C-alpha positions, 0 to 999 in steps of 0.5 A, spaced: 528 490 512 528 490 504 524 493 499 520 486 498 518 486 505 516 494 505 511 492 499 509 486 502 507 490 509 505 496 506 497 496 506 498 494 514 503 499 515 498 505 512 492 502 516 496 502 522 495 495 523 503 493 524 506 492 531 511 498 533 517 494 532 515 493 524 513 500 523 520 502 526 523 497 521 519 500 515 520 507 517 528 506 517 528 503 510 523 508 507 528 513 510 534 511 506 530 508 500 528 513 495 525 507 490 520 505 496 519 512 498 516 513 490 513 507 491 509 509 497 507 515 494 504 512 488 501 507 493 498 512 497 495 516 490 492 509 488 488 508 494 486 515 493 484 514 486 480 508 488 476 511 494 474 516 489 472 511 484 468 508 490 464 514 491 461 513 484 457 507 486 461 501 484 458 494 485 461 490 491 463 485 486 467 490 482 470 493 488 472 486 490 475 485 483 479 492 483 482 490 490 484 483 487 487 486 481 491 492 485 494 486 490 496 482 485 500 488 481 503 489 488 506 482 489 510 483 483 
């Protein structure tokens, strides 16, 4: 497991959608990689902020657009 793999599976990891073996691999990587620990903290904060934004009655189209932007940014 490397940093790119962690980032690629982070959304599924946080949503509890990964098999146990994959979760263990990500946990092991996060335990040793300070960069990914910081990225995970930032990702969680981004999700919290996005959810707060949803509380302000964003249209479904605007919500989808924001998710698409976030996903593109996370891939790079």
